[in-house]
N, C-alpha and C positions, 0 to 999 in steps of 0.2 A: 504494500500500500504506500502510495506516495504522500508525503506530508505537504500540506499547503503552507504558504509563507506565514500564516498567522497561527499555525499549530506550535505549541510549546513542546520542548523535548520530553517532558514528563507529565504535563498537566492537561493534555488534550487541547482542543481549540480554545483560544481566548476570544472573548467578544471584543470586537473593534467598535469604537464609537466615542462620542464626546462625553466621557465620564470623568474628566479631570476635576480635581478639587483644587481650589485656590487657597493658599495659606492666608491667614488673617481673618478679619471679621467680615461680616456681610457688606458693610459700607465700602470697605476696601475692594472687595470683589466686584461690586457694582461699579465703582470708579474705574477699575481696570478694564472691565468689559465695555464700559461706555467709551473709554479711550480707544480700545481696540476697534469698536464699531466706527468711530470717527475716522480712524486710519483706513479701514476697509472702504468706507464711503468715499474718501479722497482717492484711493486707488481706483475705485470703480469710475469716478468722475474722470480721472486721467485716462483710463482705457477708453471711455466713451468719447473723449476729446480726440484721442489718437484715431479712432475709427472714423469720426466725423471728418478729420483733416485728410485722411487717406481717401475717403470717398469723394471729397471735394477736389482733390488734385487730379489733373489729367493723367490718364494711364499712359505709361510709356511702353514701347514695344520691347519684348524680351531681348536682351543682349544690347540694347541701346543704353549708353551711359546717361545718367541723370544730368540735367542741365546745371551748370555752376550757378550758385546764388549770386545775385547782383550786388 
């Protein structure tokens, strides 16, 4: 029988998932999660901006060098 990547050597399959515990009290955990959420929202906005810019740029032919910025 082949072991899957998440099978432990002696303990059978481990359950994967977001079951991390944060040290500290509840307010600290909330503050950290809110900060993490803001970071993810900024990253999402950056990705959306990159997609928008790529869609707005004229497509170049494959193998054609990009024009030099003015």
